[in-house]
N, C-alpha and C positions, 0 to 999 in steps of 0.2 A: 255708619260709624264703625270702622274696623278696629279691633283691638290687636295690638302688636304683642306677640309673646316670644320670648327667647326659647331656645331648644330645651333648656332645663325645665322650664315651666310646662312646656308641651309634654315632655317625657314624664314629669311628675303627674300631670293630669291623666295621661294615658294609663299609668300604673294604677292610679286610684280607681279609674273606671274599670279596668280589668279585674282588680281585686273585688270590687263591688259586684261585678257580674258573676265571678266565681262563687262568692258568698251567697248570692241569690240562687244560683243553680244548686248549690249544696243544700240550702234550706228547702228548696222545692223538692229535691230528690228524697230528702228525709221524710217529708210529709207524704209524698206519693207512695213511698214504700211502706208507710205505716210504722216506721221504727219509733219506739218509745224512747225519748231522750232521757227521761227521768229514770233514775235507778230504782228498781223494784227491790224491796226488802222481803226476803222469803220469811214465812212464818212457820214455826214448828209446832205441831200439836201432839207429838209423841216422841218419846225417847226409846230408842231401840238398843238392845244389847247384842253384842257380837257373839256368835257361837262358832265353834270349829267348823270350817268349811265355808263360812260366809265370805262374800266378796263385796268390794265397793260397788261393782256394777249392779249387784242385787239390791243394795241399799238405794242406789240411784234410781233403779226401776221402781222401787217401792215409793219413792218420793216423786215419781213422775218427772224425772229430769235426766239430762244427759250425764254421762260419766264426767265430762269436763266441768259441767256446772256443779256436780257433787264435789269434785276435787277443789274447785274454787271456793266453795263454802267451808271446806275442811282442809285448809292448807297444811296443817300440822299432822295430818293423818297419812301414814305410810300404807298405801293400799297393797303393797307387796308383802307386808308383815303386820296384819291386823292383830292387835292384842286381845286375847280372849280372857 
């Protein structure tokens, strides 16, 4: 028993199958690479005061993070002009 389909139905099903395949591949890549999808909330256990000559890079190193991660956690901080 053959089912007759028009071109629009075939195109729609093809697109749905293609999107399903891409979604499956994307999910598999994420699991294989070990990327954590859940956002991690950093915790602070110390408050540091800025002294003359300190840099954002030094504070990032102290917190064991990259300069980019430090800047993302401190968006209102101007690393070119730290307030002492």
